[in-house]
C-alpha positions as CSV (number, residue, x, y, z in Angstrom):
1,M,0.0,0.0,0.0
2,K,2.8,2.3,0.8
3,S,4.5,1.8,-2.5
4,L,1.2,2.5,-4.4
5,A,0.8,5.7,-2.5
6,S,4.4,6.7,-3.3
7,S,3.7,6.0,-7.0
8,L,0.6,8.2,-7.0
9,V,2.6,11.0,-5.5
10,I,5.3,10.7,-8.2
11,L,2.7,10.7,-10.9
12,S,1.1,13.8,-9.6
13,L,4.4,15.6,-9.7
14,V,5.3,14.4,-13.2
15,L,1.9,14.8,-15.0
16,P,0.5,18.3,-15.6
17,A,-2.6,19.2,-13.7
18,A,-5.7,19.0,-15.8
19,R,-7.0,22.5,-16.7
20,P,-10.7,23.0,-16.0
21,E,-12.8,23.8,-19.1
22,W,-13.3,27.5,-18.1
23,A,-9.5,28.0,-17.8
24,A,-8.9,27.1,-21.4
25,A,-7.5,29.9,-23.6
26,Q,-10.2,32.1,-24.9
27,P,-10.3,32.9,-28.6
28,R,-9.2,36.5,-29.5
29,V,-12.2,38.5,-30.8
30,S,-11.0,40.8,-33.6
31,V,-12.3,44.4,-33.3
32,G,-10.1,46.1,-35.9
33,L,-6.5,46.9,-36.8
34,V,-3.6,49.4,-36.4
35,S,-4.1,51.5,-39.6
36,K,-1.2,53.9,-39.0
37,V,1.8,54.2,-36.7
38,V,3.9,57.3,-36.2
39,L,7.1,57.1,-34.0
40,D,6.6,55.5,-30.5
41,V,3.5,53.3,-30.5
42,S,3.0,50.1,-28.5
43,R,0.4,47.5,-28.2
44,K,-0.3,44.9,-25.5
45,E,-2.3,41.7,-25.8
46,V,-4.0,40.2,-22.7
47,E,-1.5,38.5,-20.4
48,K,1.5,39.5,-22.6
49,E,4.1,42.2,-22.4
50,W,4.1,45.5,-24.3
51,Q,5.6,45.4,-27.8
52,Q,6.1,47.8,-30.6
53,A,3.0,48.2,-32.7
54,K,3.2,47.7,-36.5
55,R,0.9,48.9,-39.2
56,G,-1.7,46.3,-40.3
57,E,-1.6,44.4,-37.0
58,T,-5.0,43.0,-35.8
59,L,-6.4,44.3,-32.5
60,A,-8.6,42.0,-30.5
61,S,-10.9,42.7,-27.6
62,G,-8.9,43.4,-24.5
63,D,-5.8,44.8,-26.3
64,R,-4.2,48.0,-25.2
65,V,-2.5,50.7,-27.3
66,K,-0.3,53.6,-26.1
67,T,1.6,56.4,-27.7
68,G,4.8,58.1,-26.6
69,D,5.9,61.8,-26.9
70,R,5.1,63.3,-30.3
71,S,3.6,60.1,-31.6
72,L,0.2,59.0,-32.8
73,A,-1.7,55.9,-34.0
74,V,-4.8,55.4,-36.1
75,I,-7.1,52.5,-35.2
76,K,-9.6,51.3,-37.8
77,F,-12.5,49.2,-36.5
78,K,-14.3,46.5,-38.5
79,D,-17.2,49.0,-39.2
80,N,-14.7,51.5,-40.7
81,S,-14.9,53.8,-37.7
82,L,-11.6,55.6,-37.1
83,V,-9.9,56.6,-33.8
84,R,-6.8,58.8,-33.9
85,V,-4.8,58.3,-30.7
86,R,-2.9,61.4,-29.8
87,E,0.5,61.6,-28.1
88,Q,1.0,60.2,-24.6
89,S,-2.3,58.4,-24.6
90,E,-3.3,54.9,-23.5
91,L,-6.4,53.0,-24.5
92,L,-8.1,49.7,-23.7
93,I,-10.2,48.3,-26.6
94,T,-13.0,45.9,-26.2
95,G,-15.7,44.5,-28.5
96,Q,-18.7,42.2,-28.2
97,T,-20.8,40.5,-30.9
98,K,-24.5,39.7,-30.3
99,G,-26.1,38.2,-33.3
100,S,-25.3,40.5,-36.2
101,A,-24.7,43.5,-33.9
102,F,-21.2,44.5,-33.0
103,S,-20.6,46.9,-30.1
104,K,-17.2,48.6,-29.5
105,S,-15.7,50.3,-26.5
106,V,-12.6,52.4,-26.1
107,N,-11.5,53.1,-22.5
108,V,-9.3,56.2,-22.5
109,Q,-7.1,55.6,-19.5
110,K,-5.2,58.8,-20.2
111,G,-4.7,61.2,-23.0
112,A,-6.8,62.2,-26.0
113,V,-8.4,60.7,-29.1
114,G,-10.0,62.2,-32.2
115,F,-12.8,60.2,-33.7
116,N,-14.8,59.6,-36.9
117,I,-17.4,57.1,-35.9
118,M,-19.6,55.5,-38.6
119,K,-23.4,55.4,-38.1
120,Q,-24.1,52.5,-35.8
121,Q,-26.7,49.9,-36.7
122,V,-29.7,48.9,-34.6
123,D,-28.5,47.4,-31.3
124,E,-24.9,48.5,-31.9
125,E,-23.0,51.0,-29.9
126,F,-19.7,52.7,-29.9
127,R,-18.5,54.0,-26.5
128,F,-15.6,56.1,-25.1
129,S,-15.1,55.8,-21.4
130,S,-12.8,56.9,-18.6
131,P,-13.0,56.6,-14.8
132,T,-15.2,59.7,-14.9
133,S,-17.4,59.5,-18.0
134,V,-19.0,57.4,-20.7
135,A,-19.7,58.9,-24.1
136,S,-22.2,56.9,-26.2
137,I,-21.9,57.5,-29.9
138,R,-24.2,56.6,-32.8
139,G,-22.2,58.2,-35.5
140,T,-20.3,61.4,-35.2
141,G,-16.9,63.2,-35.1
142,G,-14.9,65.1,-32.4
143,Q,-12.4,64.8,-29.7
144,F,-12.5,63.1,-26.2
145,V,-9.8,64.0,-23.6
146,S,-9.4,62.2,-20.3
147,S,-7.5,64.0,-17.6
148,D,-7.6,64.7,-13.9
149,P,-9.9,66.2,-12.6
150,S,-12.3,66.2,-15.6
151,D,-13.0,64.9,-19.1
152,T,-13.6,67.2,-22.1
153,L,-15.7,66.2,-25.1
154,V,-15.9,68.4,-28.2
155,V,-18.4,67.4,-30.8
156,T,-17.9,68.6,-34.4
157,E,-20.5,66.5,-36.1
158,G,-23.6,64.6,-34.9
159,V,-24.7,64.0,-31.3
160,V,-23.0,62.2,-28.4
161,R,-24.7,61.1,-25.2
162,L,-22.3,61.9,-22.3
163,T,-22.9,60.4,-18.8
164,N,-21.0,61.2,-15.7
165,S,-20.1,58.0,-13.9
166,V,-20.1,59.6,-10.4
167,S,-23.6,61.3,-10.5
168,N,-25.1,59.2,-13.4
169,D,-26.3,62.5,-14.9
170,S,-26.5,62.5,-18.7
171,V,-26.6,65.2,-21.4
172,D,-26.8,65.1,-25.2
173,V,-23.8,67.0,-26.7
174,V,-24.6,68.4,-30.2
175,A,-22.2,69.6,-32.9
176,G,-20.5,72.9,-32.0
177,T,-20.7,72.1,-28.2
178,T,-18.1,71.4,-25.6
179,A,-19.0,69.3,-22.5
180,I,-16.8,69.1,-19.3
181,S,-17.5,66.1,-17.0
182,S,-15.9,66.4,-13.6
183,V,-15.0,64.0,-10.8
184,N,-17.4,65.9,-8.6
185,G,-20.3,64.6,-10.7
186,V,-21.1,67.8,-12.6
187,I,-21.4,68.1,-16.4
188,I,-21.1,71.6,-17.9
189,T,-22.0,72.3,-21.6
190,R,-21.3,75.4,-23.6
191,P,-20.6,76.5,-27.2
192,S,-17.2,75.4,-28.3
193,T,-14.6,78.1,-28.8
194,D,-12.9,78.5,-32.1
195,A,-9.7,77.0,-30.6
196,E,-11.5,74.0,-29.2
197,R,-13.3,73.3,-32.5
198,Q,-10.1,73.6,-34.5
199,A,-8.3,71.3,-32.1
200,A,-11.1,68.7,-32.3
201,L,-11.0,68.9,-36.1
202,E,-7.3,68.5,-36.1
203,A,-7.5,65.6,-33.7
204,A,-10.0,63.7,-35.8
205,R,-8.3,64.5,-39.1
206,I,-7.4,61.3,-40.9
207,G,-6.0,61.4,-44.4
208,E,-2.9,62.4,-46.4
209,K,-1.9,65.0,-43.9
210,D,-1.3,62.2,-41.3
211,N,2.1,62.1,-42.9
212,Q,2.9,65.4,-41.3
213,L,3.4,66.2,-37.6
214,E,2.9,69.7,-36.3
215,F,4.2,71.0,-33.0
216,E,4.0,74.4,-31.3
217,L,7.4,75.7,-30.0
218,R,8.1,78.7,-27.7
219,D,11.2,80.8,-27.7
220,R,12.9,82.4,-24.7
221,Q,10.9,85.6,-25.2
222,G,7.6,83.7,-25.0
223,G,6.9,83.8,-28.7
224,R,5.3,80.9,-30.4
225,K,5.9,79.3,-33.7
226,K,4.7,76.1,-35.4
227,L,7.1,73.4,-36.6
228,K,5.9,70.9,-39.3
229,I,7.7,67.7,-39.9
230,D,7.0,65.4,-42.9
231,Y,7.7,61.7,-42.6
232,R,7.5,58.5,-44.6
233,Q,6.3,55.2,-43.3
């Protein structure tokens, strides 16, 4: 009996433990791809390390994307919606399919994104979220910025439903309007300034000019000038 027990102990050490069915590796659900990469862009799959992102790589539900200083990335979703990730930003991308409907969510953990979202079909949704706010989009353009202590949404086209996660208050933000959602639960809306509108249009701009980076520099006297850099991929 003792030798049988010893044999069982040895077998338990040698043979790998059976994995329960729920612990099996889950299939990656594709939500889109990395359409453009400029300078320092990284992506991270679930349970893997950060690695350099490459143009054309598939993004699955649960993947993260981040950009470094003076860098940007363009993410193209399966419905042709486009999200332009600005410098020093980090996103978590998720997607869920229910029947023929495909809902997408971009959690902006920090930084800013410009967006051109295609009109969503019945039962579909595209959401931007942060620890403070949730922006539900049916089809529109603009910019969403997540920062401490508030989020800023500028809508240049269409309508966005913005909800404060603290107070659960919601407001419809129409084109030409800026909404500020604060950690104290308050949402403030007002007409966008010319500077805000221009910045949102620039953030959402996706096209040939994506091959040009533009920075604002200041000299010792406080003067400002713009520096444009063309690049090739």
